[in-house]
C-alpha positions in Angstrom: 49.3 189.4 18.5 49.9 186.4 20.7 53.4 184.9 20.9 53.8 182.8 17.7 56.2 180.4 19.5 53.8 179.2 22.1 52.9 175.7 21.2 51.8 174.1 24.4 48.2 174.0 23.2 47.1 170.3 22.7 44.2 170.1 20.3 41.9 167.2 19.9 43.4 164.6 17.6 42.9 164.3 13.9 41.1 161.0 14.4 38.6 162.6 16.8 38.0 165.3 14.1 37.4 162.6 11.5 35.0 160.7 13.7 32.9 163.8 14.1 32.3 164.3 10.3 28.9 163.3 9.0 28.7 160.5 6.4 28.5 162.9 3.4 31.5 165.0 4.4 33.5 161.9 5.2 32.7 160.3 1.8 33.8 163.6 0.0 37.1 163.6 2.0 37.7 159.9 1.0 37.0 160.7 -2.6 39.6 163.5 -2.5 42.1 161.0 -1.0 41.6 157.8 -3.0 44.9 156.3 -1.8 43.2 155.2 1.4 40.7 153.1 -0.5 43.4 150.6 -1.4 44.1 147.5 0.7 44.7 147.3 3.5 41.6 149.6 3.9 41.7 151.4 7.3 39.5 150.0 10.0 38.4 152.7 12.4 39.2 156.4 12.5 42.6 155.9 14.2 43.9 153.9 11.3 42.3 156.4 8.8 44.1 159.3 10.5 47.4 157.4 10.4 46.9 156.7 6.6 45.9 160.3 5.9 48.9 161.7 7.8 51.5 159.4 6.1 54.1 160.9 3.9 53.0 159.2 0.8 49.3 160.2 1.3 50.2 163.8 2.1 52.4 164.2 -1.0 49.6 162.8 -3.2 47.1 165.3 -1.6 49.4 168.3 -1.9 49.6 167.6 -5.7 46.0 168.6 -5.9 46.4 171.8 -3.8 46.2 175.2 -5.4 48.3 178.3 -4.5 45.8 179.8 -2.1 45.5 176.5 -0.2 49.4 176.2 0.1 49.7 179.8 1.3 46.8 179.4 3.9 48.4 176.1 5.1 51.8 177.8 5.6 50.1 180.7 7.3 48.5 178.3 9.8 52.0 176.9 10.5 53.3 180.5 11.1 50.6 181.4 13.5 50.6 178.1 15.4 48.2 178.3 18.3 46.9 181.7 17.2 45.7 180.3 13.8 42.2 181.4 14.1 40.1 182.7 11.2 40.5 186.3 12.4 44.3 185.8 12.9 44.7 184.3 9.5 42.7 187.1 7.9 44.8 189.7 9.6 48.1 188.0 8.5 47.1 187.6 5.0 45.2 190.9 4.5 41.9 189.4 3.3 38.3 189.0 4.6 37.4 186.3 7.0 35.0 184.9 4.4 37.9 184.3 2.0 39.9 182.5 4.8 36.8 180.3 5.6 36.3 179.4 1.9 40.0 178.5 1.4 40.4 176.6 4.6 37.2 174.6 3.7 39.1 173.3 0.6 42.0 172.1 2.9 39.5 170.3 5.1 37.9 168.7 2.1 41.3 167.1 1.3 42.0 166.2 4.9 44.9 168.8 5.1 43.5 170.9 7.9 40.9 170.7 10.6 39.2 173.0 13.2 39.9 172.4 16.8 37.9 174.7 19.0 38.4 177.6 16.7 42.2 176.9 16.1 43.1 175.5 12.7 45.5 172.6 12.7 47.5 170.7 10.1 48.7 167.1 10.1 51.8 166.8 12.1 54.1 165.7 9.2 52.9 168.6 7.0 53.3 171.2 9.7 56.8 169.9 10.5 57.7 170.1 6.7 56.6 173.6 6.3 58.1 174.7 9.6 61.5 173.3 8.5 61.1 175.2 5.2 60.5 178.4 7.0 63.7 177.7 9.1 64.9 179.1 12.4 65.7 177.5 15.7 64.2 178.0 19.1 61.8 180.8 20.2 63.4 183.7 21.9 62.0 182.7 25.3 64.0 179.4 25.1 67.2 181.1 23.8 67.2 183.9 26.4 68.5 181.6 29.2 71.9 181.2 27.4 72.2 185.0 26.5 73.9 187.5 28.8 71.6 190.1 30.3 73.5 193.0 28.7 73.0 191.4 25.2 69.2 191.1 26.1 69.2 194.8 27.0 70.9 195.7 23.8 68.4 193.7 21.7 65.4 195.2 23.6 66.8 198.7 23.1 67.1 198.1 19.4 63.3 197.5 19.4 62.7 201.0 21.0 62.0 199.8 24.5 63.6 201.1 27.7 65.6 198.1 29.2 67.1 200.1 32.2 66.5 198.6 35.6 64.9 195.4 34.2 66.1 192.0 35.4 66.8 189.1 33.0 63.3 187.4 33.4 61.7 190.8 32.7 64.0 191.5 29.7 63.1 188.1 28.3 59.3 188.8 28.6 59.6 192.2 27.0 61.7 191.0 24.2 59.3 188.1 23.6 56.4 190.5 23.4 58.2 192.7 20.8 59.1 189.6 18.6 55.6 188.3 18.9 54.5 191.3 16.7 55.1 189.8 13.2 54.1 193.0 11.5 56.8 194.9 13.4 59.4 192.3 12.8 58.6 192.1 9.1 58.9 195.9 8.7 62.3 195.9 10.4 63.6 193.1 8.2 62.3 194.9 5.1 64.4 198.0 6.1 67.6 196.1 6.4 70.3 196.6 3.6 70.6 193.8 1.2 73.8 192.3 2.5 72.1 192.0 6.0 69.0 190.4 4.4 71.2 187.9 2.6 73.0 187.0 5.8 69.7 186.7 7.6 68.5 184.2 5.0 71.7 182.2 5.5 71.1 182.0 9.2 67.5 181.1 8.6 68.4 178.2 6.3 71.3 177.0 8.6 73.9 177.9 5.9 76.0 180.3 8.0 78.5 177.7 9.2 78.8 176.2 5.8 79.7 179.4 4.1 82.0 180.7 6.9 85.0 178.7 5.7 84.4 178.9 2.0 85.5 182.4 0.9 82.7 184.5 2.1 83.2 188.1 0.6 84.3 190.6 3.0 82.4 193.8 3.4 83.7 196.9 1.6 85.8 199.5 3.5 83.4 201.6 5.5 80.6 199.0 5.5 79.5 197.2 8.6 79.6 193.5 8.7 76.1 192.1 8.0 76.2 189.8 11.0 77.0 192.8 13.3 74.1 194.7 11.7 71.7 191.9 12.6 73.0 191.8 16.2 72.7 195.6 16.6 69.1 195.4 15.2 68.2 192.8 17.9 67.5 190.1 15.3 70.4 187.8 16.0 71.3 186.9 19.6 74.8 186.0 20.9 74.6 183.0 23.2 77.1 181.0 25.2 77.7 178.6 22.2 77.5 181.2 19.4 75.0 183.1 17.4 71.4 182.0 17.3 68.4 183.1 15.2 65.1 183.3 17.1 62.2 181.4 15.5 60.2 184.5 15.5 62.8 186.3 13.4 63.0 183.4 11.0 59.3 183.4 10.4 59.2 187.1 9.9 62.2 186.8 7.5 60.4 184.2 5.6 57.3 186.3 5.4 59.2 189.3 4.2 60.4 187.3 1.2 57.0 185.9 0.1 53.9 187.3 -1.3 51.2 185.9 1.0 48.1 187.0 -0.8 45.0 184.8 -1.4 44.1 185.8 -5.0 41.2 183.4 -5.6 40.9 181.3 -8.7 42.2 183.1 -11.8 39.7 184.3 -14.3 40.3 182.4 -17.5 38.5 183.7 -20.6 36.5 181.4 -22.9 38.2 180.0 -25.9 35.6 181.5 -28.3 36.1 178.6 -30.7 33.4 177.2 -33.1 31.9 174.1 -31.3 31.3 172.2 -34.6 34.8 172.9 -35.9 36.3 171.8 -32.5 34.3 168.5 -32.7 35.5 167.7 -36.2 39.1 168.5 -35.4 39.0 166.3 -32.2 37.5 163.4 -34.1 40.1 163.6 -36.9 42.9 163.7 -34.4 41.6 160.8 -32.4 41.2 158.7 -35.6 44.7 159.7 -36.7 46.0 158.7 -33.3 44.5 155.2 -33.7 45.9 154.8 -37.1 49.3 155.9 -36.0 49.5 153.5 -33.1 48.1 150.6 -35.2 50.6 151.3 -38.0 53.4 151.3 -35.4 52.2 148.0 -33.8 51.6 146.4 -37.1 55.2 147.2 -38.0 56.5 145.9 -34.7 54.6 142.6 -35.4 56.4 142.1 -38.7 59.8 142.9 -37.3 60.5 143.7 -33.6 61.5 147.3 -32.8 65.2 147.1 -31.9 66.0 147.8 -28.3 69.1 149.2 -26.6 70.9 147.0 -24.2 69.7 149.1 -21.3 66.2 149.0 -22.6 64.2 151.5 -24.6 64.3 152.5 -28.3 67.3 154.5 -29.3 67.5 157.6 -31.6 68.8 155.7 -34.6 65.9 153.2 -34.5 63.4 155.9 -33.9 64.7 157.8 -36.9 64.4 154.7 -39.0 60.9 154.0 -37.9 59.7 157.6 -38.4 61.1 157.6 -41.9 59.6 154.2 -42.8 56.2 155.0 -41.3 56.1 158.7 -42.3 55.5 159.8 -38.8 57.2 162.8 -37.1 59.8 161.5 -34.6 58.3 163.3 -31.6 54.9 161.9 -32.5 56.4 158.5 -32.9 57.8 158.7 -29.3 54.3 159.5 -28.1 52.8 156.4 -29.8 55.6 154.2 -28.5 55.1 155.4 -24.9 51.2 155.1 -25.1 51.4 151.6 -26.7 53.7 150.5 -23.9 51.8 152.2 -21.1 48.5 150.6 -22.4 50.1 147.1 -22.4 49.9 146.8 -26.2 53.7 146.8 -26.7 56.1 144.8 -24.5 59.7 143.7 -24.4 60.5 140.6 -26.4 63.8 138.7 -26.9 64.6 140.6 -30.2 63.3 144.0 -29.0 59.8 145.4 -28.6 56.8 143.6 -30.1 53.0 143.6 -29.7 51.7 141.8 -26.7 48.8 139.4 -26.5 46.6 142.4 -25.7 47.1 143.9 -29.1 45.0 141.5 -31.2 41.7 142.1 -29.2 42.5 145.8 -29.0 43.0 146.1 -32.8 39.7 144.3 -33.4 37.7 146.4 -31.0 35.5 149.4 -31.8 37.3 152.8 -32.2 35.9 154.3 -29.1 37.2 151.5 -26.9 40.6 151.6 -28.6 40.8 155.3 -28.1 39.7 155.1 -24.4 42.5 152.6 -23.7 45.2 154.9 -25.2 43.9 158.2 -23.7 43.4 156.7 -20.2 47.0 155.4 -20.3 48.2 158.9 -21.4 46.3 160.7 -18.7 47.9 158.4 -16.1 51.5 158.9 -17.2 53.8 160.8 -14.9 56.0 162.1 -17.6 55.4 164.0 -20.9 56.4 161.6 -23.8 57.1 164.5 -26.2 59.3 166.3 -23.6 61.2 163.6 -21.8 63.7 164.6 -19.1 67.4 164.2 -19.8 69.7 163.4 -17.0 73.0 165.2 -17.8 73.7 164.4 -21.3 72.1 160.9 -21.2 68.7 160.4 -22.7 66.1 158.2 -20.9 64.7 156.5 -24.1 61.1 155.5 -24.6 59.2 153.5 -23.6 61.0 153.4 -20.3 58.9 155.1 -17.6 60.4 157.9 -15.5 59.5 160.0 -12.5 58.3 163.4 -13.5 55.9 166.2 -12.4 54.7 166.8 -16.0 51.6 164.6 -15.3 50.6 167.1 -12.6 50.8 170.0 -15.0 48.8 168.0 -17.5 46.0 167.3 -15.1 46.0 170.9 -13.7 45.9 172.4 -17.3 43.0 170.2 -18.5 41.0 170.8 -15.3 41.6 174.6 -15.5 40.4 174.7 -19.1 37.2 172.7 -18.7 33.8 174.0 -19.9 35.0 176.0 -22.8 37.8 178.0 -21.3 40.9 178.9 -23.3 43.6 176.3 -23.0 46.4 178.7 -23.7 45.0 181.3 -21.2 44.8 178.5 -18.6 48.5 177.6 -19.4 49.6 181.1 -18.2 47.9 180.6 -14.9 48.9 177.0 -14.3 51.3 177.9 -11.4 48.1 178.9 -9.4 46.5 175.5 -10.0 49.6 173.4 -9.2 52.2 175.5 -7.4 54.2 172.5 -6.1 55.4 171.2 -9.5 59.0 172.0 -8.8 60.0 173.2 -12.3 61.8 176.4 -13.3 59.9 178.7 -15.6 61.5 177.4 -18.8 61.0 173.8 -17.9 57.4 174.4 -16.8 56.7 176.1 -20.2 58.2 173.0 -22.0 56.0 170.6 -20.0 52.9 172.7 -20.5 53.5 173.0 -24.3 54.1 169.2 -24.4 50.8 168.6 -22.6 48.9 170.8 -25.1 50.5 169.2 -28.2 49.9 165.6 -26.9 46.3 166.5 -26.0 45.8 167.9 -29.5 47.2 164.8 -31.1 44.8 162.6 -29.1 41.8 164.8 -29.7 41.5 165.8 -26.1 42.1 169.5 -27.0 40.9 171.1 -30.2 40.8 174.8 -31.4 42.2 176.1 -28.0 39.4 174.3 -25.9 38.9 170.9 -24.2 37.0 168.9 -26.8 33.9 166.8 -26.0 36.2 163.8 -26.0 38.4 165.6 -23.4 35.4 166.6 -21.3 34.3 162.9 -21.1 37.8 161.9 -20.1 37.9 164.4 -17.3 34.4 163.2 -16.0 35.4 159.6 -16.0 38.8 159.9 -14.4 37.3 162.1 -11.7 34.7 159.6 -10.8 34.6 156.3 -8.9 33.9 154.3 -12.0 35.2 150.7 -11.6 36.0 150.3 -15.3 37.1 153.7 -16.5 37.9 152.5 -20.1 34.5 150.9 -20.6 32.7 154.0 -19.2 34.8 156.3 -21.4 34.3 154.2 -24.5 30.5 154.3 -23.9 30.5 158.0 -23.6 32.6 158.5 -26.7 31.0 155.9 -29.0 28.8 158.4 -30.9 31.8 160.7 -31.4 34.0 157.9 -32.7 32.0 155.7 -35.0 33.6 152.7 -36.8 34.5 154.1 -40.2 34.7 151.3 -42.9 38.0 150.9 -44.6 38.1 151.7 -48.3 40.7 150.3 -50.8 41.0 151.6 -54.3 43.2 149.6 -56.7 44.6 151.9 -59.5 46.0 151.2 -62.9 49.4 152.5 -61.9 49.8 149.4 -59.6 49.1 151.3 -56.4 46.3 150.8 -53.8 45.0 153.8 -51.9 43.6 152.9 -48.5 41.5 155.2 -46.5 40.2 154.5 -43.0 41.6 151.8 -40.7 42.2 148.6 -42.6 41.3 145.4 -40.8 43.9 142.9 -39.7 43.1 140.8 -42.9 43.4 143.7 -45.2 46.6 144.9 -43.6 48.2 141.4 -43.9 47.1 141.0 -47.5 48.7 144.4 -48.5 51.8 143.8 -46.3 52.4 140.4 -48.0 51.9 141.6 -51.6 52.7 145.3 -51.8 55.2 147.9 -50.5 54.0 150.8 -48.3 54.8 154.2 -49.9 53.1 156.7 -47.6 51.2 156.7 -44.4 48.6 159.2 -43.4 44.8 159.6 -43.6 45.1 158.0 -47.0 47.9 155.5 -47.3 49.4 154.3 -50.6 50.8 150.8 -51.3 52.6 149.8 -54.5 52.6 146.4 -56.1 55.9 145.4 -57.7 57.3 142.2 -59.2 59.3 141.7 -56.1 56.4 142.3 -53.7 54.1 139.9 -55.6 56.9 137.3 -55.8 57.3 137.7 -52.0 53.6 136.9 -51.6 53.9 133.8 -53.7 56.9 132.8 -51.6 54.8 132.9 -48.4 52.1 130.5 -49.9 49.7 132.8 -51.8 48.7 131.7 -55.3 47.8 134.0 -58.1 44.2 133.2 -57.9 44.0 133.7 -54.2 45.6 137.1 -54.5 43.3 138.2 -57.2 40.2 137.0 -55.4 41.2 138.7 -52.1 42.2 141.9 -53.9 38.8 142.0 -55.7 37.0 141.4 -52.4 38.5 144.4 -50.7 38.6 146.8 -53.5 35.9 149.3 -54.4 36.7 148.8 -58.1 37.5 145.7 -60.2 41.2 144.7 -60.2 42.9 146.8 -62.8 44.3 144.9 -65.9 47.9 145.9 -65.2 47.8 144.5 -61.7 46.1 141.4 -63.0 48.9 141.0 -65.6 51.6 141.6 -63.0 50.3 139.0 -60.7 49.7 136.4 -63.5 53.2 137.0 -65.0 54.9 136.8 -61.6 53.0 133.6 -61.0 54.0 132.1 -64.4 57.6 132.9 -63.7 57.6 131.8 -60.1 58.9 128.3 -59.9 60.5 128.2 -63.3 63.7 127.9 -61.4 63.6 125.6 -58.5 66.3 125.4 -55.8 66.3 122.1 -54.1 67.9 122.0 -50.6 70.8 119.8 -51.2 73.4 122.5 -50.4 72.3 123.2 -53.0 70.8 121.9 -56.4 69.5 124.2 -59.1 66.9 122.7 -61.5 65.6 124.4 -64.7 65.3 123.8 -68.4 68.5 123.3 -70.4 68.6 126.8 -71.9 68.1 128.5 -68.6 70.6 126.3 -66.9 73.2 127.3 -69.5 72.3 131.0 -68.9 72.7 130.7 -65.1 76.0 128.8 -65.4 77.5 131.6 -67.5 76.3 134.5 -65.5 79.4 136.0 -64.0 77.7 137.6 -61.0 76.8 134.0 -59.8 80.3 132.8 -59.8 80.5 133.1 -56.0 77.9 130.2 -55.8 80.6 127.9 -57.4 77.9 126.2 -59.6 78.7 122.9 -61.2 76.6 121.3 -64.0 75.4 117.8 -62.9 73.1 117.3 -65.9 71.7 119.4 -68.8 69.0 120.6 -66.4 70.7 120.4 -63.0 73.4 122.5 -61.2 74.9 122.1 -57.8 76.4 124.5 -55.4 78.1 124.4 -52.0 76.2 127.4 -50.8 73.2 127.1 -48.6 69.6 127.1 -50.0 68.9 130.6 -48.8 72.1 132.0 -50.3 71.4 130.5 -53.7 67.8 131.9 -53.6 69.0 135.3 -52.7 71.7 135.4 -55.4 69.4 134.2 -58.1 66.8 136.8 -57.2 69.5 139.6 -57.3 70.0 138.8 -61.0 66.2 139.0 -61.8 65.2 135.4 -61.6 62.2 134.0 -59.7 63.5 130.8 -58.1 61.2 128.6 -56.0 62.5 126.6 -53.0 62.0 122.8 -52.8 62.8 120.3 -50.2 64.9 117.2 -50.7 61.8 115.4 -52.1 61.0 118.1 -54.6 58.0 119.6 -52.6 57.7 123.3 -52.6 59.0 125.1 -49.4 56.5 127.7 -48.3 58.6 130.6 -47.0 56.9 131.7 -43.7 57.8 135.2 -42.4 59.0 134.9 -38.8 56.1 135.3 -36.3 57.3 137.2 -33.2 56.3 135.6 -29.9 53.9 138.1 -28.4 55.4 139.2 -25.2 53.4 139.9 -22.1 53.3 143.4 -20.8 56.6 143.9 -18.7 55.1 146.5 -16.4 51.9 147.1 -14.5 49.7 149.0 -16.9 47.7 150.9 -14.2 49.6 153.8 -12.8 48.0 153.6 -9.4 46.6 150.7 -7.4 43.0 150.1 -8.0 40.6 150.9 -5.1 39.2 147.9 -3.4 35.9 149.6 -2.4 34.3 152.9 -3.0 34.5 155.9 -0.8 30.8 155.7 0.0 31.2 152.1 1.2 34.3 152.9 3.4 32.5 155.9 4.9 29.6 153.7 5.8 31.8 151.1 7.4 33.7 153.7 9.4 30.6 155.3 10.7 29.1 151.9 11.6 32.3 150.8 13.4 34.4 153.8 14.3 36.9 151.9 16.4 37.5 149.0 13.9 36.4 146.4 16.4 34.4 144.3 13.9 36.4 141.9 11.7 35.5 142.2 8.0 37.0 142.3 4.6 38.5 145.7 4.9 41.9 144.3 5.7 43.6 142.9 8.8 45.2 144.9 11.6 48.5 143.1 10.8 48.2 144.3 7.2 47.7 147.9 8.3 50.5 147.7 10.8 52.9 146.6 8.0 51.8 149.6 5.8 52.0 152.0 8.7 55.6 150.9 9.5 56.5 151.3 5.9 55.2 154.8 5.9 
């Protein structure tokens, strides 16, 4: 095998390779790298090559690379100028056809290209992987600062006869021996463990660091690992110290890795009943809409309390979960999705619905679901498995950097077309090897992805549902309005189910389906929610009806509206409750004079002698009038506590309608889209580049100054 350290070969540039692609292949590459479709759009192939080779673009592309692609890319770095199809096949122990198929995937993403039979990588990517492999200069460069006798010893360790050879000849022979990666790897494999560990330290540049920090000494009778490496010819003493040749570093790295191209794992089918899966997905999607709507309706009535640093703390989440009858981890998901979709935003008093909420609530179910699920798919983190930094929680809905989104995308893509989701979860490392999680963390993120997908109806009965398949099709296309396209595809699966309200004789209302805003407001004003779920229960009480009357409802209006929304006539007990509450409402009137209580003489006498009202310091001004130094609100509250139904009046005797505070709808305090929107399609950019390969024609694709600013930032 040729010397792996020879890197004098100068291949044609990446820009030249790109310019040689036909329009179809170029379009496919741009579709795989959508970040280059954002302004300033590259003009000419030189600018395109710079954008594709930038750190940000390469990181985004590597997130879509599978295990075989990563291994092959690293093998190309290892072989350098000998990275031919035949050389790669020999190194990896696979057929040339397997190598060609895998390298084609790299090329489709702009992560490799063919230069006269030698495979090349973008410079930054090759540099990154070479630094990961470790090692310093090649042996031919090191030899100049190594004594001839040390070169003879190293060559002899490889089984060659060094006698009579001068230094240039020793250097050449030793370079030839170290060029044989198979031989080097075998020799490293045969080393004792302490020597292998010491070799890894030299490869990673840790030797000097560990030298002064209590390195354990070898046991009596054992040779020092460093001396073993020198005696084996793997570590060379130079004028300035010990140096590890690049060839040895590469072989050491290879000896510690399993460089095998396995191909895509075979994932068995889910074997689930299609009709059952459809029903389960539809029910989950409808329940998700109910859950988010319930949360946002609650936030509209009273803002969700926020921590000083932002986010909803554990205490407030526990309160909300108990009040809304939603599991706390599910509540966290709804908070994150509502925020990511721009439906929930930060207000002065906490978190409240934004101006986007009203039109979202009134829209058809398919569009509402599409808004939520598209926001979920774009999240970087897993809402039900949020990272914790030390012992500090990063509370929802604050966004955070995470690789959980990568695992989510890989899992759903791997389980498409009826494959088992849980079987795909066991192979997720092949589909996204660069997620960076330890095994336990990875398992947590994958489990969170499955649970969230089930709650949204994307996964059902261990398979990606029809709703999920539509989602994956839309997010993988160049659709300008993904939400509208997804809503159109899912409209038949998520029909608009009418709301049904049944008023019962036990003073409860059972609500099934998603109530309209008007129905929700009526029930919220006049009843108390007892349970939330597929069928929610509301209870009418004297206090709840009195509260409705306080906000301006009349008894007749309440009865008329309840009759209009109910599937049955208004039960007699409820009619009596409302009528009686209305009759009693206003018998006692509190006039805002800080304060004056007016009632008939008998009731005034009763109030005046009620001991629990002594704190109001009531004084009788007339047989039907009492005064108090307390405020209007305090007097109203105290009288209601003793079972009376006072009505507020202004200074002129007119009834004061108590309006519940309307929270100012905040605007979304973050950009809803996770990534910048493309300014033109891959097809259009490919056409422009082929028509103007040098970017000489001015157009709307962005100015050279704009691009230069982005290139400098990269």
